[in-house]
Backbone as CSV, one residue per row, in Angstrom:
resi,resn,N_x,N_y,N_z,CA_x,CA_y,CA_z,C_x,C_y,C_z
1,UNK,-0.470,-9.295,8.988,-0.831,-9.818,7.675,-1.268,-11.355,7.758
2,UNK,-2.423,-11.854,7.201,-2.521,-13.171,7.139,-1.494,-13.749,6.173
3,UNK,-1.600,-15.281,6.112,-0.535,-15.819,5.152,-1.144,-16.634,4.096
4,UNK,-1.940,-16.081,3.113,-2.488,-16.906,2.015,-1.427,-16.891,0.923
5,UNK,-1.302,-18.221,0.359,-0.137,-18.149,-0.575,-0.640,-18.828,-1.929
6,UNK,-1.798,-18.370,-2.427,-2.251,-18.759,-3.680,-2.953,-20.084,-3.781
7,UNK,-2.793,-20.866,-4.905,-3.485,-22.110,-5.017,-3.281,-23.176,-3.932
8,UNK,-4.345,-23.969,-3.674,-4.179,-24.824,-2.618,-3.368,-26.026,-2.819
9,UNK,-2.512,-26.559,-1.936,-1.560,-27.616,-2.190,-2.349,-28.948,-2.107
10,UNK,-1.874,-29.992,-2.608,-2.476,-31.322,-2.684,-2.589,-31.858,-1.207
11,UNK,-3.421,-32.925,-1.067,-3.473,-33.397,0.368,-2.096,-34.014,0.752
12,UNK,-1.434,-34.813,-0.018,-0.291,-35.464,0.327,0.849,-34.253,0.737
13,UNK,0.886,-33.265,0.037,1.837,-32.173,0.100,1.589,-31.505,1.528
14,UNK,0.357,-31.397,1.892,-0.174,-30.732,3.280,0.161,-31.615,4.382
15,UNK,-0.014,-32.980,4.079,0.360,-33.950,5.240,1.793,-34.181,5.393
16,UNK,2.384,-34.079,4.341,3.962,-34.339,4.377,4.575,-33.185,3.564
17,UNK,4.577,-32.009,4.211,5.090,-30.786,3.549,6.684,-30.879,3.627
18,UNK,7.191,-30.384,2.532,8.636,-30.201,2.336,8.941,-28.894,2.959
19,UNK,10.061,-28.810,3.765,10.384,-27.595,4.387,10.810,-26.519,3.327
20,UNK,10.449,-25.266,3.517,10.727,-24.101,2.862,11.807,-23.465,3.743
21,UNK,13.003,-23.414,3.245,14.217,-22.891,3.888,14.266,-21.504,3.835
22,UNK,14.715,-20.873,5.048,14.989,-19.455,5.037,15.894,-18.881,4.080
23,UNK,16.910,-19.632,3.864,17.938,-19.241,2.831,17.367,-19.254,1.425
24,UNK,16.488,-20.265,1.091,15.857,-20.224,-0.145,14.784,-19.052,-0.396
25,UNK,14.164,-18.927,0.668,13.149,-17.790,0.652,13.863,-16.323,0.505
26,UNK,14.967,-16.250,1.131,15.691,-15.015,1.078,16.205,-14.783,-0.331
27,UNK,16.641,-15.898,-0.974,17.277,-15.831,-2.389,16.009,-15.385,-3.406
28,UNK,14.942,-15.973,-3.138,13.829,-15.685,-4.036,13.278,-14.237,-3.809
29,UNK,13.311,-13.860,-2.473,12.785,-12.414,-2.123,13.816,-11.416,-2.658
30,UNK,15.097,-11.703,-2.617,16.029,-10.765,-3.228,15.762,-10.455,-4.648
31,UNK,15.382,-11.504,-5.338,15.247,-11.338,-6.890,13.800,-10.942,-7.133
32,UNK,12.761,-11.298,-6.207,11.397,-10.956,-6.812,10.985,-9.579,-6.047
33,UNK,11.210,-9.331,-4.981,10.526,-8.071,-4.317,10.737,-6.702,-5.024
34,UNK,11.983,-6.620,-5.580,11.990,-5.214,-6.318,11.000,-5.108,-7.522
35,UNK,10.669,-6.234,-8.078,9.810,-6.077,-9.287,8.312,-6.004,-8.789
36,UNK,8.018,-6.188,-7.650,6.759,-6.039,-6.945,6.446,-4.586,-6.647
37,UNK,7.378,-3.780,-6.369,7.237,-2.422,-6.055,6.699,-1.475,-7.009
38,UNK,6.000,-0.469,-6.550,5.439,0.439,-7.480,5.694,1.890,-6.925
39,UNK,5.096,3.018,-7.437,5.483,4.294,-6.886,4.657,4.513,-5.507
40,UNK,3.863,3.608,-5.288,3.061,3.685,-3.964,3.278,2.479,-3.070
41,UNK,3.969,1.410,-3.610,4.092,0.198,-2.807,5.573,-0.068,-2.656
42,UNK,6.105,-0.228,-1.462,7.428,-0.612,-1.101,7.429,-1.961,-0.544
43,UNK,8.141,-3.049,-1.013,8.314,-4.292,-0.333,9.899,-4.544,-0.512
44,UNK,10.318,-4.760,0.750,11.764,-4.893,0.819,12.185,-5.851,2.105
45,UNK,13.337,-6.362,1.988,13.975,-7.093,3.092,14.634,-6.013,4.057
46,UNK,14.496,-6.223,5.328,15.114,-5.304,6.235,15.884,-6.193,7.221
47,UNK,17.126,-5.966,7.486,17.884,-6.817,8.442,17.622,-6.105,9.925
48,UNK,17.238,-6.847,10.813,16.998,-6.340,12.240,18.304,-6.345,13.060
49,UNK,18.389,-5.418,13.883,19.578,-5.329,14.644,19.902,-6.745,15.541
50,UNK,18.974,-7.199,15.960,18.912,-8.497,16.695,17.964,-9.493,16.050
51,UNK,18.608,-10.669,15.455,17.860,-11.556,14.891,17.926,-11.506,13.386
52,UNK,17.013,-12.132,12.595,17.053,-12.351,11.238,16.547,-11.005,10.485
53,UNK,16.055,-11.249,9.192,15.610,-10.208,8.360,14.067,-10.429,8.467
54,UNK,13.396,-9.187,8.213,11.884,-9.198,8.114,11.717,-8.683,6.607
55,UNK,10.389,-9.131,6.126,9.860,-8.489,4.946,8.877,-7.418,5.265
56,UNK,9.322,-6.214,4.876,8.455,-5.014,5.215,7.701,-4.451,4.055
57,UNK,6.427,-4.381,4.230,5.433,-3.986,3.167,4.934,-2.631,3.624
58,UNK,5.087,-1.608,2.738,4.570,-0.168,2.964,3.730,0.266,1.770
59,UNK,2.665,0.776,2.159,1.757,1.350,1.036,0.915,2.397,1.681
60,UNK,1.139,3.640,1.240,0.526,4.893,1.925,0.777,4.668,3.434
61,UNK,-0.545,4.753,4.013,-0.328,4.782,5.547,-0.441,3.351,6.136
62,UNK,-0.373,2.430,5.324,-0.400,0.963,5.910,1.056,0.319,5.815
63,UNK,1.352,-0.282,6.987,2.647,-0.956,6.989,2.520,-2.313,7.630
64,UNK,3.195,-3.293,7.144,3.051,-4.846,7.772,4.543,-5.336,7.618
65,UNK,4.890,-6.218,8.577,5.976,-6.932,8.499,6.001,-8.263,9.050
66,UNK,6.902,-9.187,8.520,6.818,-10.569,9.061,8.258,-11.049,8.772
67,UNK,8.733,-11.809,9.725,10.088,-12.282,9.760,10.298,-13.437,8.712
68,UNK,11.442,-13.488,7.919,11.507,-14.424,6.952,11.360,-15.908,7.702
69,UNK,11.869,-16.106,8.856,11.608,-17.349,9.511,10.175,-17.676,9.679
70,UNK,9.462,-16.786,10.106,7.937,-17.025,10.375,7.287,-17.332,8.972
71,UNK,7.666,-16.470,7.839,7.277,-16.633,6.620,7.435,-18.025,6.002
72,UNK,8.820,-18.363,6.214,9.046,-19.785,5.856,8.262,-20.768,6.402
73,UNK,8.075,-20.580,7.703,7.280,-21.714,8.448,5.896,-21.696,7.971
74,UNK,5.225,-20.545,7.790,3.732,-20.443,7.356,3.714,-21.197,5.814
75,UNK,4.699,-20.941,4.964,4.821,-21.586,3.768,4.884,-22.869,3.875
76,UNK,5.765,-23.470,4.659,5.805,-24.920,5.024,4.515,-25.602,5.347
77,UNK,3.818,-24.927,6.349,2.651,-25.404,6.935,1.595,-25.487,5.820
78,UNK,1.583,-24.413,4.858,0.604,-24.472,3.876,0.872,-25.224,2.669
79,UNK,1.948,-25.937,2.676,2.219,-26.946,1.618,2.834,-26.282,0.360
80,UNK,3.443,-25.156,0.512,4.132,-24.438,-0.694,5.422,-25.392,-0.979
81,UNK,5.329,-25.780,-2.275,6.722,-26.539,-2.694,7.832,-25.550,-2.650
82,UNK,9.067,-26.176,-2.127,10.120,-25.446,-1.907,11.030,-25.330,-3.066
83,UNK,10.551,-24.919,-4.319,11.195,-24.708,-5.410,11.063,-23.219,-5.624
84,UNK,11.996,-22.669,-6.659,12.133,-21.231,-6.797,10.698,-20.734,-7.341
85,UNK,10.164,-21.551,-8.354,8.910,-21.085,-8.763,7.583,-21.191,-7.792
86,UNK,7.725,-22.173,-6.884,6.669,-22.397,-5.964,6.877,-21.233,-4.813
87,UNK,8.041,-20.942,-4.346,8.212,-19.945,-3.270,7.817,-18.500,-3.903
88,UNK,8.214,-18.281,-5.237,8.067,-17.008,-5.869,6.423,-16.828,-5.940
89,UNK,5.673,-17.808,-6.324,4.253,-17.678,-6.500,3.550,-17.467,-5.089
90,UNK,4.062,-18.247,-4.000,3.578,-17.993,-2.716,3.867,-16.656,-2.243
91,UNK,5.082,-16.017,-2.504,5.505,-14.732,-1.878,4.779,-13.708,-2.723
92,UNK,4.485,-13.768,-3.946,3.686,-12.834,-4.677,2.355,-12.841,-4.186
93,UNK,1.700,-13.914,-3.941,0.305,-14.028,-3.456,0.257,-13.305,-1.995
94,UNK,1.224,-13.560,-1.220,1.256,-12.970,0.080,1.380,-11.447,0.034
95,UNK,2.140,-10.936,-0.926,2.179,-9.436,-0.936,0.833,-9.048,-1.536
96,UNK,0.247,-9.679,-2.413,-1.064,-9.290,-2.958,-2.158,-9.314,-1.869
97,UNK,-2.013,-9.887,-0.760,-3.028,-10.039,0.232,-2.690,-8.934,1.391
98,UNK,-1.766,-7.998,0.929,-1.409,-6.924,1.952,-2.613,-6.119,2.387
99,UNK,-2.592,-5.541,3.516,-3.821,-4.608,3.844,-3.883,-3.455,2.799
100,UNK,-5.360,-3.109,2.749,-5.604,-2.114,1.731,-5.573,-0.781,2.296
101,UNK,-4.816,0.158,1.706,-4.730,1.584,2.231,-5.963,2.283,1.819
102,UNK,-6.237,3.372,2.613,-7.293,4.313,2.356,-7.288,4.835,0.934
103,UNK,-6.083,5.151,0.564,-5.945,5.838,-0.997,-6.393,4.736,-1.869
104,UNK,-6.050,3.376,-1.715,-6.342,2.444,-2.687,-7.844,2.194,-2.557
105,UNK,-8.520,2.119,-1.485,-10.050,2.094,-1.208,-10.656,3.266,-1.908
106,UNK,-10.285,4.439,-1.697,-10.819,5.631,-2.285,-10.795,5.548,-3.869
107,UNK,-9.718,5.096,-4.346,-9.406,5.171,-5.830,-10.196,3.889,-6.769
108,UNK,-10.178,2.720,-6.080,-10.683,1.588,-6.694,-11.613,0.746,-5.983
109,UNK,-12.083,1.052,-4.635,-12.830,0.289,-3.836,-14.057,-0.179,-4.636
110,UNK,-14.659,-1.280,-4.306,-15.966,-1.631,-4.761,-16.688,-2.279,-3.580
111,UNK,-18.028,-2.010,-3.450,-18.929,-2.452,-2.336,-19.359,-3.947,-2.536
112,UNK,-19.257,-4.886,-1.579,-19.712,-6.214,-1.696,-20.301,-6.590,-0.299
113,UNK,-20.893,-7.671,-0.397,-21.484,-8.256,1.063,-20.389,-8.978,1.636
114,UNK,-20.206,-9.065,2.937,-19.382,-9.901,3.584,-19.972,-10.259,5.103
115,UNK,-19.458,-11.360,5.647,-20.041,-11.796,6.869,-19.785,-10.755,7.991
116,UNK,-20.796,-10.606,8.862,-20.775,-9.506,9.780,-20.535,-10.054,11.264
117,UNK,-20.319,-11.431,11.339,-20.058,-12.017,12.507,-19.499,-13.382,12.214
118,UNK,-18.673,-13.942,13.218,-17.983,-15.087,13.236,-18.827,-16.437,12.979
119,UNK,-20.137,-16.233,13.428,-21.055,-17.390,13.374,-21.599,-17.394,11.878
120,UNK,-21.288,-16.401,11.176,-21.908,-16.381,9.809,-23.354,-16.404,9.716
121,UNK,-24.054,-15.465,10.615,-25.424,-15.500,10.631,-26.000,-14.108,10.089
122,UNK,-25.173,-13.132,9.858,-25.648,-11.958,9.219,-24.444,-11.417,8.389
123,UNK,-24.928,-10.393,7.484,-23.986,-9.911,6.660,-24.107,-8.231,6.432
124,UNK,-23.160,-7.683,5.946,-23.174,-6.252,5.823,-22.185,-5.843,4.697
125,UNK,-22.186,-4.637,4.269,-21.424,-4.084,3.181,-19.950,-3.956,3.609
126,UNK,-19.128,-4.162,2.728,-17.730,-4.001,2.839,-17.090,-3.515,1.588
127,UNK,-16.021,-2.612,1.736,-15.228,-2.087,0.661,-14.226,-3.168,0.388
128,UNK,-13.997,-3.620,-0.796,-12.835,-4.370,-1.250,-12.206,-3.757,-2.400
129,UNK,-10.835,-4.147,-2.557,-10.070,-3.829,-3.686,-9.633,-5.009,-4.440
130,UNK,-9.788,-4.993,-5.774,-9.386,-6.074,-6.453,-7.944,-6.035,-6.853
131,UNK,-7.350,-7.103,-6.643,-5.868,-7.311,-7.073,-5.791,-8.610,-7.899
132,UNK,-5.765,-8.488,-9.107,-5.740,-9.755,-9.848,-7.005,-10.574,-9.742
133,UNK,-6.914,-11.881,-9.308,-7.868,-12.813,-9.108,-8.511,-12.751,-7.697
134,UNK,-8.063,-11.773,-6.878,-8.493,-11.697,-5.485,-9.162,-10.306,-5.220
135,UNK,-9.864,-10.327,-4.126,-10.464,-9.128,-3.594,-10.094,-8.901,-2.185
136,UNK,-9.458,-7.897,-1.776,-8.884,-7.793,-0.445,-9.843,-6.638,0.268
137,UNK,-10.201,-7.071,1.629,-11.083,-6.108,2.197,-10.337,-4.921,2.709
138,UNK,-11.033,-3.814,2.703,-10.407,-2.604,3.384,-11.185,-2.322,4.724
139,UNK,-10.372,-1.994,5.805,-10.852,-1.472,7.125,-10.348,-0.151,7.262
140,UNK,-11.336,0.783,7.593,-10.920,2.201,7.818,-9.851,2.290,8.938
141,UNK,-8.913,3.219,8.690,-7.910,3.450,9.741,-8.530,3.983,10.899
142,UNK,-7.850,3.791,12.109,-8.385,4.249,13.400,-8.457,5.760,13.355
143,UNK,-7.601,6.395,12.638,-7.709,7.946,12.621,-8.421,8.613,11.450
144,UNK,-9.031,7.684,10.686,-9.807,8.188,9.426,-10.897,8.866,9.832
145,UNK,-11.105,10.241,9.224,-12.356,10.924,9.648,-13.571,10.357,9.157
146,UNK,-14.622,10.418,9.884,-15.938,9.844,9.522,-16.403,10.420,8.216
147,UNK,-16.045,11.538,7.682,-16.590,12.128,6.498,-15.719,11.403,5.338
148,UNK,-14.342,11.122,5.640,-13.622,10.401,4.548,-14.160,8.999,4.432
149,UNK,-14.427,8.227,5.459,-14.944,6.862,5.379,-16.109,6.865,4.569
150,UNK,-17.163,7.908,4.907,-18.347,7.884,4.225,-18.214,8.152,2.687
151,UNK,-17.198,9.111,2.252,-16.905,9.267,1.020,-16.445,8.030,0.186
152,UNK,-15.463,7.291,0.874,-14.869,6.037,0.337,-16.071,5.107,0.149
153,UNK,-16.788,4.763,0.990,-17.886,3.815,0.957,-18.990,4.127,-0.136
154,UNK,-19.306,5.482,-0.288,-20.166,5.928,-1.192,-19.689,5.681,-2.705
155,UNK,-18.252,6.020,-2.834,-17.676,5.972,-4.134,-17.666,4.386,-4.433
156,UNK,-17.265,3.605,-3.496,-17.293,2.131,-3.764,-18.562,1.639,-4.243
157,UNK,-19.808,2.059,-3.571,-21.096,1.702,-3.974,-21.351,2.117,-5.474
158,UNK,-20.936,3.247,-5.738,-21.037,3.656,-7.101,-20.411,2.751,-8.172
159,UNK,-19.140,2.447,-7.823,-18.367,1.486,-8.701,-18.899,0.207,-8.884
160,UNK,-19.663,-0.352,-7.812,-20.178,-1.689,-7.790,-21.271,-1.732,-9.031
161,UNK,-21.854,-0.674,-9.306,-22.870,-0.632,-10.547,-22.156,-0.892,-11.837
162,UNK,-20.932,-0.669,-11.806,-20.143,-0.890,-13.209,-19.415,-2.235,-13.213
163,UNK,-19.565,-3.022,-12.236,-18.862,-4.416,-12.145,-19.645,-5.295,-13.188
164,UNK,-18.858,-5.786,-14.101,-19.476,-6.625,-15.093,-19.607,-8.156,-14.704
165,UNK,-20.923,-8.476,-14.466,-21.329,-9.767,-13.791,-22.174,-10.525,-14.887
166,UNK,-22.049,-11.968,-14.748,-22.902,-12.749,-15.573,-24.000,-13.089,-14.985
167,UNK,-25.271,-13.119,-15.735,-26.570,-13.518,-15.211,-26.942,-14.810,-15.890
168,UNK,-27.143,-15.745,-15.096,-27.819,-16.985,-15.783,-29.154,-17.282,-15.155
169,UNK,-30.086,-17.549,-15.878,-31.502,-17.807,-15.308,-31.573,-19.376,-15.515
170,UNK,-32.035,-20.017,-14.380,-32.190,-21.508,-14.325,-33.691,-21.760,-13.764
171,UNK,-34.710,-21.812,-14.563,-36.085,-21.903,-14.229,-36.413,-20.660,-13.473
172,UNK,-36.861,-20.773,-12.181,-37.371,-19.734,-11.341,-36.299,-18.999,-10.586
173,UNK,-34.978,-19.227,-10.846,-33.855,-18.643,-10.126,-32.892,-17.789,-11.113
174,UNK,-32.382,-16.812,-10.561,-31.446,-15.908,-11.296,-30.233,-16.057,-10.527
175,UNK,-29.123,-16.439,-11.156,-27.825,-16.579,-10.661,-26.839,-15.526,-11.216
176,UNK,-26.195,-14.810,-10.183,-25.341,-13.654,-10.678,-23.908,-14.346,-10.308
177,UNK,-22.876,-14.076,-11.127,-21.601,-14.489,-10.858,-20.527,-13.575,-11.524
178,UNK,-19.289,-13.772,-10.874,-18.108,-13.050,-11.621,-17.139,-14.044,-12.059
179,UNK,-16.747,-13.941,-13.345,-15.908,-14.927,-13.855,-14.593,-15.220,-13.236
180,UNK,-14.000,-13.908,-12.850,-12.617,-14.130,-12.348,-12.485,-14.047,-10.744
181,UNK,-13.360,-13.316,-10.167,-13.353,-12.928,-8.804,-14.659,-13.167,-8.093
182,UNK,-14.951,-14.455,-7.638,-16.272,-14.739,-7.011,-16.790,-13.705,-6.089
183,UNK,-15.720,-13.200,-5.199,-16.196,-12.154,-4.180,-17.049,-11.089,-4.610
184,UNK,-16.862,-10.615,-5.925,-17.361,-9.476,-6.564,-18.870,-9.616,-7.023
185,UNK,-19.407,-10.955,-6.891,-20.659,-11.310,-7.326,-21.729,-10.548,-6.601
186,UNK,-21.471,-10.245,-5.280,-22.480,-9.527,-4.466,-22.356,-7.989,-4.773
187,UNK,-21.627,-7.583,-5.652,-21.669,-6.137,-5.968,-22.888,-5.799,-6.694
188,UNK,-23.569,-6.709,-7.475,-24.798,-6.566,-8.070,-25.826,-6.025,-7.140
189,UNK,-25.723,-6.344,-5.927,-26.908,-6.021,-4.905,-26.901,-4.726,-4.478
190,UNK,-26.016,-3.796,-4.933,-26.161,-2.395,-4.487,-27.208,-1.704,-5.240
191,UNK,-27.642,-2.387,-6.487,-28.621,-1.793,-7.288,-29.765,-2.895,-7.533
192,UNK,-30.609,-3.202,-6.522,-31.536,-4.409,-6.699,-32.553,-3.976,-7.845
193,UNK,-32.986,-2.761,-8.053,-33.996,-2.520,-8.985,-33.360,-2.896,-10.359
194,UNK,-32.063,-2.608,-10.545,-31.462,-2.957,-11.902,-31.550,-4.433,-12.058
195,UNK,-31.295,-5.153,-10.973,-31.351,-6.653,-10.956,-32.627,-7.072,-11.452
196,UNK,-33.754,-6.544,-10.833,-35.108,-6.959,-11.206,-35.281,-6.776,-12.618
197,UNK,-34.909,-5.632,-13.200,-35.053,-5.222,-14.584,-34.387,-6.196,-15.518
198,UNK,-33.116,-6.411,-15.093,-32.205,-7.277,-16.077,-32.838,-8.740,-15.934
199,UNK,-33.342,-9.218,-14.847,-33.782,-10.495,-14.733,-35.107,-10.708,-15.543
200,UNK,-35.966,-9.477,-15.519,-37.081,-9.524,-16.440,-36.866,-9.495,-17.849
201,UNK,-35.614,-8.804,-18.254,-35.399,-8.913,-19.701,-34.873,-10.337,-20.113
202,UNK,-34.319,-11.051,-19.115,-33.885,-12.355,-19.236,-35.133,-13.357,-19.284
203,UNK,-36.214,-12.963,-19.067,-37.474,-13.724,-18.913,-37.922,-14.235,-17.664
204,UNK,-37.353,-13.575,-16.501,-37.739,-14.069,-15.117,-38.367,-12.826,-14.401
205,UNK,-39.563,-12.942,-14.065,-40.163,-11.751,-13.384,-40.362,-12.253,-11.931
206,UNK,-39.947,-11.410,-11.047,-40.023,-11.593,-9.627,-39.955,-10.352,-8.745
207,UNK,-41.217,-9.705,-8.675,-41.280,-8.435,-7.953,-40.898,-8.415,-6.506
208,UNK,-41.244,-9.673,-5.872,-40.883,-9.763,-4.554,-39.497,-10.679,-4.283
209,UNK,-38.445,-10.204,-4.867,-37.284,-10.932,-5.034,-36.618,-10.926,-3.675
210,UNK,-36.145,-12.264,-3.404,-35.328,-12.515,-2.104,-34.088,-12.934,-2.511
211,UNK,-33.012,-12.477,-1.888,-31.620,-12.835,-2.199,-31.086,-13.937,-1.356
212,UNK,-30.554,-15.044,-1.807,-29.734,-15.967,-1.078,-28.288,-15.797,-1.153
213,UNK,-27.777,-15.059,-0.246,-26.321,-14.668,-0.372,-25.338,-15.364,0.512
214,UNK,-24.212,-15.902,-0.108,-23.152,-16.376,0.616,-21.888,-15.558,0.259
215,UNK,-21.432,-14.721,1.111,-20.231,-13.853,0.622,-19.110,-14.622,0.060
216,UNK,-18.575,-14.229,-1.041,-17.540,-14.758,-1.747,-17.990,-15.928,-2.703
217,UNK,-19.116,-15.906,-2.912,-19.843,-16.959,-3.883,-20.824,-16.225,-4.824
218,UNK,-21.342,-16.938,-5.858,-22.279,-16.493,-6.588,-23.567,-16.202,-5.786
219,UNK,-24.485,-15.291,-6.349,-25.690,-14.898,-5.752,-26.811,-15.396,-6.275
220,UNK,-27.824,-16.070,-5.603,-29.053,-16.624,-6.235,-30.288,-15.828,-5.637
221,UNK,-30.953,-15.379,-6.719,-32.286,-14.651,-6.481,-33.441,-15.481,-6.827
222,UNK,-34.524,-15.314,-6.165,-35.820,-15.980,-6.384,-37.024,-15.437,-5.549
223,UNK,-38.206,-15.832,-5.969,-39.366,-15.564,-5.084,-39.213,-16.118,-3.677
224,UNK,-39.793,-15.641,-2.675,-39.677,-16.045,-1.324,-39.629,-17.495,-1.026
225,UNK,-40.561,-18.343,-1.323,-40.759,-19.555,-1.141,-39.590,-20.607,-1.930
226,UNK,-39.266,-19.996,-2.985,-38.125,-20.789,-3.734,-36.805,-20.349,-3.040
227,UNK,-36.541,-19.069,-2.657,-35.411,-18.717,-2.071,-35.264,-19.498,-0.640
228,UNK,-36.249,-19.605,0.060,-36.316,-20.287,1.408,-35.687,-21.695,1.087
229,UNK,-36.295,-22.495,-0.034,-35.992,-23.791,-0.326,-34.480,-23.933,-0.674
230,UNK,-33.970,-22.888,-1.487,-32.515,-22.872,-1.768,-31.673,-22.793,-0.636
231,UNK,-32.089,-21.788,0.308,-31.338,-21.705,1.465,-31.228,-22.980,2.368
232,UNK,-32.389,-23.668,2.391,-32.405,-24.846,3.197,-31.705,-26.107,2.603
233,UNK,-31.560,-26.053,1.203,-30.767,-27.093,0.536,-29.315,-26.901,0.433
234,UNK,-28.849,-25.678,0.551,-27.353,-25.545,0.472,-26.637,-25.913,1.586
235,UNK,-25.328,-26.471,1.399,-24.579,-26.917,2.449,-23.679,-25.928,2.874
236,UNK,-23.698,-24.658,2.274,-22.982,-23.477,2.615,-23.751,-22.639,3.543
237,UNK,-23.042,-21.770,4.475,-23.619,-20.874,5.203,-24.298,-19.794,4.265
238,UNK,-25.421,-19.209,4.461,-25.999,-18.221,3.709,-27.085,-17.524,4.544
239,UNK,-27.430,-16.319,3.937,-28.446,-15.562,4.578,-29.419,-15.169,3.419
240,UNK,-30.622,-15.092,3.851,-31.637,-14.619,2.879,-32.369,-13.382,3.128
241,UNK,-32.176,-12.386,2.152,-32.564,-10.960,2.463,-33.544,-10.553,1.295
242,UNK,-34.724,-9.912,1.686,-35.673,-9.319,0.803,-34.879,-8.125,0.125
243,UNK,-35.150,-8.076,-1.164,-34.317,-7.070,-1.792,-34.542,-5.567,-1.293
244,UNK,-35.624,-5.232,-0.873,-35.935,-4.027,-0.342,-35.133,-3.577,1.093
245,UNK,-34.572,-4.630,1.588,-33.862,-4.393,2.900,-32.310,-4.364,2.592
246,UNK,-31.912,-4.512,1.374,-30.468,-4.591,1.150,-29.757,-3.320,1.413
247,UNK,-30.462,-2.206,1.097,-29.950,-0.912,1.343,-29.801,-0.606,2.818
248,UNK,-30.383,-1.344,3.693,-30.421,-1.113,5.152,-29.312,-1.853,5.819
249,UNK,-28.746,-2.715,5.129,-27.526,-3.566,5.793,-26.429,-2.577,6.191
250,UNK,-25.829,-2.842,7.353,-24.753,-2.017,7.873,-23.538,-2.228,7.101
251,UNK,-22.741,-1.142,7.304,-21.308,-1.240,6.692,-20.427,-1.854,7.797
252,UNK,-19.530,-2.616,7.350,-18.616,-3.447,8.282,-17.189,-2.677,8.344
């Protein structure tokens, strides 16, 4: 598991981090972890035969574990404040970023665009599961049958049509965003024809729509020349895709 711990710490806190002690983390974990468990999710401390304790996260077929010492070091490096509230918030966020199980993806997954390469030069479709204010990516298990993977992805594409997104028209540009989870903004791209119709209803006609997409950010749509200008002006990595090619993007 990666080690995301919620909101970003201030610059001074990151430069001069206060140490998160293993004993303090254990005390918070003992009190907090039982409240995070559900009928499908188990989060608990396990004492190893040799060495310290580990936090064990199990949900359906997915399992992850990290030692308390490593977790405390990661929290320290991330600038987590060594208070009960600070550690509890960071630990809750860490659990929320756990790997997505096949069952969770099948039940609530949504299709969005994500980067297809480390150089951020191409994009593809990915299934994500929303957990509060974050969207966590799903990766098919190594033993998952191809038919099941296809079923999960198809269902996620269908749910993307129901994601409630905000549309704002600024001159010749249509901007799509999600109020709480920016990653979900690209869910709108599963149904480009509906995008065209909604933009037209808002007063913007663009039959030859091009999409300027930066995964995990709002989506901008415009005619080709304007889309090219937007892509050239942005400081963030982005890709520009004609709307007719969106359906041909690969699954990741």
